[in-house]
C-alpha positions in Angstrom: -77.5 236.1 18.2 -75.7 239.1 19.5 -72.2 240.4 19.3 -69.9 241.4 22.3 -67.6 244.0 20.9 -65.2 243.9 23.9 -64.7 240.1 23.6 -65.1 240.1 19.8 -67.5 237.1 20.1 -71.0 236.3 19.0 -73.4 234.7 21.5 -76.9 233.5 21.8 -79.4 236.0 23.3 -83.0 235.1 24.1 -85.2 238.1 24.1 -88.0 238.8 26.6 -90.6 237.1 24.4 -88.6 233.8 24.2 -87.2 233.6 27.7 -90.5 232.7 29.5 -91.1 229.9 26.9 -87.6 228.4 27.4 -87.8 228.8 31.2 -91.1 226.9 31.4 -91.3 224.4 28.5 -93.8 222.3 30.4 -96.3 225.1 30.2 -95.6 226.4 26.7 -94.0 223.6 24.6 -95.2 220.3 26.1 -98.9 220.9 25.3 -98.0 221.5 21.6 -95.7 218.5 21.5 -98.4 216.3 23.1 -100.6 217.3 20.1 -97.9 216.2 17.7 -96.8 219.7 16.9 -93.1 220.1 16.3 -91.6 223.2 18.0 -88.7 224.9 16.3 -86.5 227.8 17.5 -84.4 229.5 14.9 -81.2 231.5 15.4 -81.3 234.9 13.8 -78.6 237.6 13.7 -79.6 240.8 15.7 -78.3 243.5 13.3 -75.0 243.9 15.1 -72.5 242.6 12.6 -73.3 239.0 13.4 -74.8 237.9 10.2 -73.6 234.7 8.6 -71.4 236.7 6.2 -69.5 238.1 9.2 -68.0 234.7 10.1 -64.6 235.3 8.4 -62.9 232.4 9.9 -63.8 228.8 10.9 -62.7 229.6 14.5 -65.3 232.4 14.8 -68.0 230.0 13.6 -66.8 227.2 15.9 -66.8 229.6 18.9 -70.5 230.3 18.3 -71.3 226.6 17.8 -69.7 225.8 21.2 -71.9 228.5 22.7 -75.0 227.0 21.0 -74.0 223.5 22.1 -73.5 224.5 25.7 -76.8 226.4 25.8 -78.7 223.4 24.4 -77.1 221.0 26.9 -78.1 223.4 29.8 -81.6 223.6 28.4 -81.9 219.8 28.2 -80.5 219.3 31.7 -82.9 221.9 33.1 -85.8 220.2 31.4 -85.0 216.9 32.9 -84.6 218.1 36.5 
């Protein structure tokens, strides 16, 4: 999770280690799931004033949740194409 100071918003950011896994889930995630292994991805703050303490209003939290929701929907849609 990163912070865009110009927009004053937090957003999801997938680093260079996670991007290949998310772009090719059939190669990296499916073999694990086929073995019954549950794969979990956690959302961590990236030391930019985006820790959970920094959500001073419900609106700021909801903005991040909308971003997370949209990202997950896109990932599901890409996995089913």
